[in-house]
C-alpha positions in Angstrom: -70.6 -54.8 -4.1 -70.5 -51.0 -3.6 -69.0 -48.7 -1.0 -66.8 -51.3 0.7 -63.1 -51.3 -0.2 -62.1 -54.6 1.3 -64.0 -57.0 -1.0 -61.7 -59.9 -0.2 -62.4 -59.5 3.5 -66.1 -59.5 2.9 -65.8 -62.6 0.7 -63.8 -64.4 3.4 -66.5 -63.4 6.0 -69.2 -64.8 3.7 -67.5 -68.2 3.8 -66.8 -68.0 7.5 -70.0 -66.5 8.9 -72.7 -67.6 6.5 -74.0 -70.7 4.7 -73.5 -69.0 1.3 -70.6 -69.5 -1.1 -70.9 -65.9 -2.3 -73.1 -62.8 -2.2 -73.3 -60.2 -4.9 -74.6 -56.6 -5.2 -76.5 -54.9 -2.5 -76.8 -58.1 -0.5 -73.0 -58.3 -0.3 -72.8 -54.7 0.7 -75.4 -55.1 3.4 -73.7 -58.2 4.7 -70.3 -56.5 4.8 -71.7 -53.6 6.8 -73.3 -56.0 9.2 -69.9 -57.7 9.7 -68.4 -54.4 10.6 -66.6 -53.4 7.3 -66.2 -49.7 6.8 -68.4 -47.9 4.2 -66.4 -45.4 2.2 -66.3 -43.5 -1.1 -64.4 -45.5 -3.7 -64.1 -42.8 -6.3 -60.6 -41.7 -7.1 -59.5 -38.4 -8.7 -58.6 -40.4 -11.9 -62.0 -42.1 -12.1 -63.8 -38.8 -11.5 -61.7 -37.1 -14.3 -62.5 -40.0 -16.7 -66.2 -39.7 -15.9 -66.1 -35.9 -16.5 -64.3 -36.4 -19.8 -66.8 -39.0 -20.9 -69.7 -36.8 -19.9 -68.2 -33.8 -21.8 -67.4 -35.8 -25.0 -70.5 -38.1 -24.9 -68.3 -41.0 -25.9 -68.0 -44.3 -23.9 -64.4 -44.9 -22.8 -63.1 -48.2 -24.2 -60.0 -50.3 -24.3 -60.4 -51.6 -27.8 -57.4 -52.2 -30.1 -56.8 -53.5 -33.6 -60.1 -52.0 -34.7 -61.3 -49.4 -37.2 -61.9 -46.5 -36.7 -59.3 -45.4 -34.2 -60.8 -45.9 -30.7 -58.8 -43.0 -29.3 -60.5 -40.5 -31.7 -63.8 -42.1 -32.4 -66.8 -43.5 -30.6 -67.4 -46.3 -33.1 -69.0 -48.4 -34.3 -65.9 -50.6 -34.5 -64.9 -53.4 -36.8 -61.8 -55.6 -36.6 -58.8 -54.3 -38.7 -58.0 -56.6 -41.6 -55.0 -58.8 -40.7 -53.6 -61.5 -42.9 -54.3 -64.9 -41.4 -56.8 -63.6 -38.9 -59.5 -66.2 -39.0 -61.8 -64.1 -36.7 -61.7 -61.2 -39.1 -62.6 -63.3 -42.1 -65.3 -65.1 -40.2 -66.7 -61.7 -39.2 -66.8 -60.6 -42.9 -68.4 -63.8 -44.0 -71.0 -63.7 -41.3 -71.7 -60.1 -42.0 -72.5 -60.8 -45.7 -74.5 -63.9 -44.9 -76.6 -62.2 -42.3 -77.1 -58.9 -44.3 
């Protein structure tokens, strides 16, 4: 749902004033507006700054950790860092060589 800040209120209204369990996307926005919820800009200064940095650097922001190369300085592609006893890492390596 876009342009409506009170998503919980809209969800409650869906249950109370419709036969649906949930609505998503533009249908949810339209329903919220029909129920009297206020349409507003949801961008913050922080989100605008993040978007501008992404646009300048041409690198998707991410929240990866324990990967190589360093996600704070690289755009990837990423692979798990080797860790002793990490079954997921070893499974990844095995699957990589089997598929390749």
